Every structure is written in structure tokens, then in C-alpha cells.
C-alpha positions as CSV (number, residue, x, y, z in Angstrom):
1,M,119.9,90.3,179.6
2,S,116.8,92.2,179.0
3,E,114.5,93.7,181.6
4,T,111.9,91.1,180.9
5,E,114.2,88.4,181.9
6,N,115.2,90.4,184.8
7,S,111.7,90.8,185.9
8,Q,110.9,87.1,185.7
9,H,113.9,86.1,187.6
10,P,114.0,88.2,190.7
11,S,117.2,88.4,192.2
12,S,116.5,90.4,195.3
13,P,115.7,88.6,198.5
14,K,112.5,90.5,198.9
15,Q,111.2,89.3,195.7
16,I,112.1,85.8,196.6
17,S,110.3,86.0,199.8
18,K,107.2,87.4,198.1
19,L,107.3,84.6,195.6
20,G,107.6,82.0,198.3
21,S,104.5,83.3,200.0
22,Q,102.5,83.1,196.9
23,H,103.5,79.5,196.4
24,I,102.5,78.6,199.9
25,V,99.1,80.2,199.5
26,A,98.6,78.4,196.2
27,A,99.6,75.1,197.7
28,S,97.4,75.7,200.6
29,A,94.5,76.5,198.3
30,I,95.2,73.4,196.3
31,I,95.3,71.3,199.4
32,I,92.1,72.8,200.7
33,S,90.5,72.2,197.4
34,L,91.7,68.6,197.4
35,L,90.4,68.2,200.9
36,V,87.1,69.8,200.0
37,A,86.9,67.5,197.0
38,A,87.7,64.5,199.0
39,L,85.2,65.5,201.6
40,A,82.7,66.1,198.9
41,L,83.5,62.7,197.5
42,V,83.1,61.1,200.9
43,L,79.9,62.9,201.4
44,W,78.7,61.9,198.0
45,F,79.4,58.3,198.8
46,D,77.7,58.6,202.2
47,V,74.7,60.2,200.5
48,R,74.6,57.5,197.9
49,K,74.9,54.9,200.5
50,L,72.2,56.5,202.6
51,R,70.1,56.8,199.4
52,D,70.6,53.1,198.7
53,Q,69.8,52.3,202.3
54,N,66.7,54.5,202.1
55,R,65.6,52.7,198.9
56,A,66.2,49.4,200.5
57,I,64.2,50.5,203.5
58,E,61.4,51.8,201.3
59,A,61.4,48.5,199.4
60,Q,61.3,46.6,202.7
61,V,58.6,48.9,204.0
62,H,56.6,48.4,200.8
63,T,57.1,44.6,201.0
64,T,56.1,44.6,204.6
65,A,53.0,46.7,203.8
66,E,52.1,44.3,201.0
67,S,52.6,41.4,203.4
68,L,50.5,43.1,206.0
69,V,47.8,43.7,203.4
70,K,48.1,40.1,202.4
71,S,48.0,39.0,206.1
72,D,44.9,41.1,206.7
73,E,43.3,39.4,203.7
74,Q,44.4,36.0,204.9
75,R,43.2,36.8,208.4
76,A,39.9,37.9,207.0
77,A,39.7,34.8,204.9
78,L,40.7,32.7,207.9
79,A,38.1,34.4,210.0
80,A,35.4,33.8,207.3
81,G,36.5,30.2,207.0
82,Q,36.4,29.8,210.8
83,R,33.0,31.3,211.0
84,E,31.8,28.9,208.2
85,S,33.5,26.0,210.1
86,E,31.8,27.0,213.3
87,Q,28.4,27.2,211.6
88,K,29.0,23.8,210.0
89,L,30.1,22.4,213.4
90,A,27.1,23.8,215.1
91,A,24.9,22.3,212.5
92,R,26.6,19.0,212.9
93,L,26.3,19.2,216.7
94,D,22.6,19.9,216.4
95,S,22.2,17.0,214.0
96,L,24.2,14.7,216.3
97,E,22.3,15.8,219.4
98,Q,19.0,15.1,217.6
99,G,20.4,11.7,216.6
100,V,21.5,10.9,220.2
101,Q,18.2,12.0,221.5
102,A,16.4,9.8,219.0
103,I,18.7,6.9,220.1
104,R,17.9,7.6,223.7
105,D,14.2,7.6,223.0
106,Q,14.5,4.4,221.1
107,I,16.6,2.8,223.9
108,G,14.1,4.0,226.5
109,R,11.3,2.5,224.6
110,E,13.2,-0.8,224.1
111,R,14.2,-0.9,227.7
112,G,10.6,-0.3,228.8
113,D,9.5,-3.1,226.6
114,W,12.3,-5.3,228.0
115,V,11.4,-4.5,231.6
116,A,7.8,-5.3,230.9
117,A,8.6,-8.6,229.1
118,E,11.1,-9.6,231.8
119,S,8.6,-8.8,234.6
120,D,6.0,-10.9,232.8
121,Y,8.4,-13.9,232.5
122,M,9.4,-13.7,236.2
123,L,5.8,-13.4,237.4
124,R,4.8,-16.5,235.3
125,Y,7.8,-18.3,236.7
126,A,6.7,-17.5,240.3
127,N,3.1,-18.7,239.7
128,R,4.3,-21.9,238.1
129,H,6.8,-22.8,240.9
130,L,4.3,-22.0,243.6
131,L,1.4,-23.9,242.2
132,L,3.1,-26.9,240.7
133,E,6.2,-27.3,242.9
134,R,5.0,-25.4,246.1
135,D,8.3,-23.5,245.9
136,V,7.5,-20.6,248.3
137,R,11.1,-19.4,248.5
138,G,11.6,-19.4,244.7
139,A,8.3,-17.5,244.2
140,L,9.3,-14.9,246.8
141,I,12.7,-14.4,245.1
142,A,11.0,-13.9,241.7
143,L,8.4,-11.5,243.0
144,R,11.0,-9.4,244.8
145,S,13.1,-9.3,241.6
146,V,10.2,-8.0,239.6
147,D,9.6,-5.3,242.3
148,D,13.2,-4.2,242.2
149,L,13.2,-4.2,238.3
150,L,10.1,-2.0,238.2
151,A,11.4,0.3,240.9
152,E,14.7,0.7,238.9
153,G,12.7,1.8,235.8
154,A,10.8,4.3,237.9
155,N,7.8,4.3,235.5
156,P,4.7,5.4,237.3
157,I,2.5,3.3,234.9
158,Y,3.6,0.2,236.8
159,L,2.6,1.4,240.2
160,P,-0.5,-0.8,240.3
161,V,1.6,-3.8,239.6
162,R,4.0,-2.9,242.4
163,E,1.1,-2.5,244.7
164,Q,-0.2,-6.0,243.9
165,L,3.3,-7.3,244.3
166,R,3.6,-5.9,247.9
167,S,0.4,-7.7,248.9
168,E,1.5,-11.0,247.3
169,I,4.9,-10.8,248.9
170,Q,3.4,-10.2,252.3
171,A,1.0,-13.1,251.8
172,L,3.9,-15.4,251.0
173,E,6.0,-14.2,253.9
174,A,3.1,-15.0,256.2
175,I,3.3,-18.7,255.3
176,P,4.9,-20.6,258.3
177,P,8.3,-21.8,257.1
178,V,9.0,-25.5,256.9
179,D,12.6,-26.7,257.5
180,V,12.4,-29.2,254.7
181,D,16.1,-30.0,254.8
182,G,16.1,-30.4,258.6
183,V,13.0,-32.8,258.5
184,A,14.6,-34.8,255.7
185,L,17.8,-35.2,257.7
186,E,15.8,-36.3,260.7
187,L,13.9,-38.9,258.7
188,S,17.2,-40.2,257.3
189,A,18.6,-40.5,260.9
190,L,15.5,-42.4,262.1
191,S,15.8,-44.7,259.1
192,K,19.3,-45.6,260.2
193,Q,18.1,-46.4,263.7
194,I,15.5,-49.0,262.6
195,D,18.0,-51.8,262.4
196,T,19.0,-51.3,266.0
197,L,15.5,-51.4,267.6
198,P,14.7,-54.5,269.6
199,L,11.7,-56.6,268.5
200,A,8.8,-57.7,270.8
201,T,8.7,-61.5,271.4
202,A,6.1,-64.0,272.8
203,R,8.5,-65.4,275.4
204,R,9.2,-61.9,276.8
205,D,5.5,-61.1,277.0
206,I,4.6,-64.5,278.7
207,A,7.4,-64.0,281.3
208,K,6.1,-60.5,282.0
209,A,2.6,-61.8,282.5
210,Q,3.7,-64.5,284.9
211,K,5.6,-62.1,287.0
212,Q,2.6,-59.9,287.2
213,E,0.1,-62.8,288.2
214,T,2.3,-64.8,290.7
215,P,2.5,-62.2,293.5
216,A,-1.3,-61.4,293.2
217,A,-2.2,-65.1,293.5
218,E,0.0,-65.7,296.5
219,E,-1.4,-62.8,298.4
220,K,-5.0,-64.1,298.2
221,G,-6.5,-66.9,300.4
222,S,-5.9,-68.5,303.8
223,V,-3.1,-70.7,304.9
224,V,-5.0,-73.8,303.7
225,G,-5.8,-72.1,300.4
226,R,-2.1,-71.2,299.9
227,F,-1.2,-74.8,300.7
228,F,-3.5,-76.1,298.0
229,S,-2.3,-73.4,295.7
230,A,1.3,-74.5,296.1
231,I,0.2,-78.1,295.4
232,W,-1.7,-76.9,292.4
233,K,1.3,-74.9,291.2
234,G,3.4,-78.0,291.3
235,L,0.9,-80.0,289.3
236,K,0.7,-77.2,286.8
237,G,4.4,-77.3,286.4
238,M,4.0,-80.5,284.5
239,V,1.4,-79.0,282.1
240,T,1.0,-75.3,281.7
241,V,-2.2,-73.9,280.2
242,R,-2.5,-70.1,280.3
243,R,-4.8,-67.5,278.7
244,L,-3.5,-64.0,278.1
245,D,-5.8,-61.1,277.3
246,Q,-3.2,-59.5,274.9
247,N,-2.1,-60.8,271.5
248,I,1.0,-62.9,271.7
249,L,3.4,-62.4,268.8
250,P,5.4,-65.3,267.6
251,L,9.2,-65.1,267.3
252,L,10.1,-63.5,263.9
253,P,12.6,-65.5,261.9
254,P,15.7,-63.5,260.7
255,E,14.3,-63.2,257.1
256,Q,11.0,-61.8,258.3
257,R,12.9,-59.3,260.5
258,Y,14.8,-58.2,257.4
259,F,11.7,-57.6,255.4
260,L,10.1,-55.7,258.3
261,T,13.1,-53.3,258.7
262,Q,13.3,-52.9,254.9
263,N,9.6,-52.0,254.7
264,L,10.1,-49.4,257.5
265,H,13.1,-48.0,255.5
266,L,10.8,-47.7,252.4
267,R,8.1,-46.0,254.5
268,L,10.5,-43.4,255.8
269,E,12.1,-42.9,252.4
270,A,8.6,-42.4,250.8
271,A,7.8,-39.8,253.6
272,R,11.1,-38.0,252.8
273,L,10.3,-37.9,249.1
274,A,6.8,-36.7,249.8
275,L,8.3,-34.0,252.0
276,L,10.5,-32.8,249.2
277,R,7.6,-32.7,246.8
278,G,5.3,-31.0,249.3
279,D,2.7,-33.8,249.3
280,G,1.3,-33.7,252.8
281,V,-1.1,-36.6,252.4
282,I,1.5,-39.2,251.4
283,Y,3.9,-37.8,254.0
284,Q,1.3,-38.3,256.8
285,D,0.3,-41.8,255.6
286,N,3.8,-43.1,255.5
287,L,4.7,-41.8,259.0
288,N,1.5,-43.2,260.5
289,A,2.2,-46.6,258.9
290,A,5.7,-46.5,260.3
291,M,4.5,-45.7,263.8
292,A,1.9,-48.4,263.6
293,W,4.5,-51.0,262.6
294,I,6.9,-50.0,265.3
295,G,4.1,-50.1,267.9
296,E,3.1,-53.6,266.7
297,Y,6.4,-55.4,266.2
298,F,8.9,-53.7,268.5
299,D,9.4,-53.7,272.2
300,H,7.3,-51.0,273.8
301,D,9.3,-50.8,277.0
302,D,12.6,-50.2,275.2
303,A,13.9,-46.5,275.5
304,S,15.1,-46.4,271.9
305,V,11.7,-47.7,270.6
306,K,9.9,-45.1,272.6
307,R,12.2,-42.3,271.4
308,T,11.8,-43.4,267.8
309,R,7.9,-43.4,268.1
310,D,8.0,-40.0,269.8
311,E,10.2,-38.5,267.0
312,L,7.9,-39.9,264.3
313,A,4.8,-38.5,266.1
314,R,6.4,-35.1,266.3
315,L,7.4,-35.1,262.6
316,A,3.9,-36.3,261.7
317,Q,2.4,-33.2,263.3
318,I,4.4,-30.8,261.0
319,N,2.2,-29.4,258.2
320,I,4.5,-29.6,255.3
321,A,1.8,-28.4,252.8
322,P,0.2,-25.2,254.2
323,A,-2.5,-23.4,252.2
324,L,-0.9,-21.2,249.5
325,P,-2.1,-17.7,248.5
326,E,-2.9,-16.7,244.9
327,I,-0.2,-14.5,243.4
328,D,-1.6,-14.1,239.9
329,E,-3.3,-10.7,240.3
330,S,0.0,-8.8,239.7
331,L,0.5,-10.8,236.4
332,R,-3.0,-9.9,235.3
333,T,-2.5,-6.3,236.1
334,L,0.8,-6.2,234.1
335,E,-0.9,-7.9,231.1
336,R,-3.6,-5.3,231.1
337,I,-1.0,-2.4,231.2
338,R,1.0,-4.0,228.4
339,Q,-2.1,-4.6,226.3
340,K,-3.1,-1.0,226.7
341,Q,0.4,0.2,225.7
342,S,0.4,-2.0,222.6
343,G,-3.0,-0.6,221.4
344,G,-5.2,-3.4,222.4
345,K,-2.9,-6.1,221.0
346,P,-1.9,-9.0,223.3
347,A,1.6,-8.4,224.7
348,T,4.2,-10.9,223.6
349,A,6.6,-12.6,226.0
350,V,10.3,-12.7,225.7
351,R,11.3,-14.8,222.7
352,G,12.9,-18.1,223.7
353,R,11.9,-17.7,227.4
354,Q,8.4,-19.0,227.6
355,P,7.9,-20.5,231.0
């Protein structure tokens, strides 16, 4: 073998040891290089990943910024639209308030016209019922209703009307009240008692006169005079002639008694109807006629007859038609105010409610 071959193939242990060390170092370097390359590769992947993440974040940030810009624009647009809507709403509210105020004014004018027209109608109603029907209670209710209606409206222009109303209401309240229903019931009760009253008869009056004359004749004269009086009385028993100073009523047959009681019923019924109408003249005439008939045809000494005549006399003293005051001044005052409000034109009454 040559020296070259000998040199490439060491044979001594020392050379072998040196060669082994060189291989270990080379292997270590290769391993380190591989590790470095692997680490560099890992780092490269991490860097790339981070770069991709950074790009994604940048894109997201850009998108977010764009959306924020768009949101700002939208908010600005929304704010502008809101301001415009608020302005439109304020304009509509102003217009609506003006319309409502106009309606209120119109309603106020119409209610004022209605109050005046209703008051006019009620005052005419009160005057008509007081003058034609003597209905004091109905007139009072109507006048008080008008006063309450004008007070509710609280319009000072009607104060003169209310002042007249107070005077007229006081005048009506001063009229003495008449218990029309109570008097009518009393007349009906007296009419029912007529059939039970006893009539005056000629026999009863003659017997009463005889009882009154006999004791007086017996007390006068002497013994001889009383003796001749007794004889004369016996003779007169055969023929009786007597003169009475009072009128002697004949016995009434049943049919005439019926007509008498029926006429009394009619008199009392006519008085009751006159009471309801407020006709004092007819009321007094019928009660006076009834008292005269009872005094002429019925028994004066009977308690029921006396009681009936006393009740009729008491009822005849009641003034069922007292003097009525005038209550038309409030109506005239209201008409002057309405005429002044309508510009001199006569005020119209409520349609369909003319009294």
C-alpha cells in the first residue's frame, strides 16, 4: 500500500480518536443547524401568522373605522331628520292649538247663544204659566232654572237679568201658598157626606114649636084661667089651627131628595174644578150656594149638618186666587241684551220650542 492510502486509513488509535471527535463536532453542527433552521422556520411561520393576524386586524380596524364614519354620517342624518321632524311637529302642534282654540271660541259663542235662547224660552214659559194657569210653583221653578243657567255661564253681561230674576223670585215666594190638593180632598170628602145629612121636615118643626109654646101658656093666668085653658085645649084637639112665624118646609119626596143631593154634589165638584183652575169667583159662588142649600133644606140642629156648614164656611174664606206679581221685566231685559249682541236685530228663539 502506498503512503496515501496509509494516510487515509489511520490505523493508530490516536488517529481514530481524533477522527471520531471531528465527526461528533460535525454532527453537532449539523444538528444545531437543523435546529436553527427549524427554529427559523417556526419563527417564520409565527411571523407570517402574526402578519396575517395584523393584516386581519388592520382590515377589521379599517372596516370599523369606515362603519364608524358611516355611523357618524347616519347619526348626523338622523339628527337632521329628527330636527326636521321636531320642527314639523311643532308647526303641526301650533296649527292644532290654533284650530282647537278656534273650536273653543266657536263652542263658547254657540254655548252663549244657546244659554240666551234657553233662558228666553224658560222666561216665556214662566210668564205664560203664571198669567194663564196661575201656576206659581211652575213659574218659580222656571225662574230659578234660568238663574242657575246664567250663573253657570258666568257671563257678566247677564247680571242685569239675574238682578231682575232675584226680585221676581222674591215676589213669587211672598205669595201665600194655597194647599190646592188638600182643599180639593176636603171638598171631595164633604161631597161624600152629603148623602148622610138629615133633612129638615115640617112635622119636626111643628113638634118643636108646640113644645116651646105649651109650657109658656100653662104658666100664665089664674086657676080659673088655667081651667078654661084646659077646656079650650080639649076643644082644640078636635080642630087644630096654628100660625108659625117661621117657614114650614113640606116633606121632600125621595126623588126630590135625590135631586137635592145631586145638585149639592155638582156644586162642590164645580168648586173643586174652579180651585184647580184658580178661578176664585166661581169657587166662592159654588161654596156659598152649597151653604145656602144646606141651611135651607137640612136639619139645623144636627151635629153633622153644623159641622158640614162650618167646613164649607172655612173653605170659602180661603183666597185661592191671590194677586200675582209681574215677572216679565227679566224677559224684556234679556231681549234687550240679545238684541244688542246681534247688532240691533231681533233675537230668535230656540227652533221648535216656541212657547
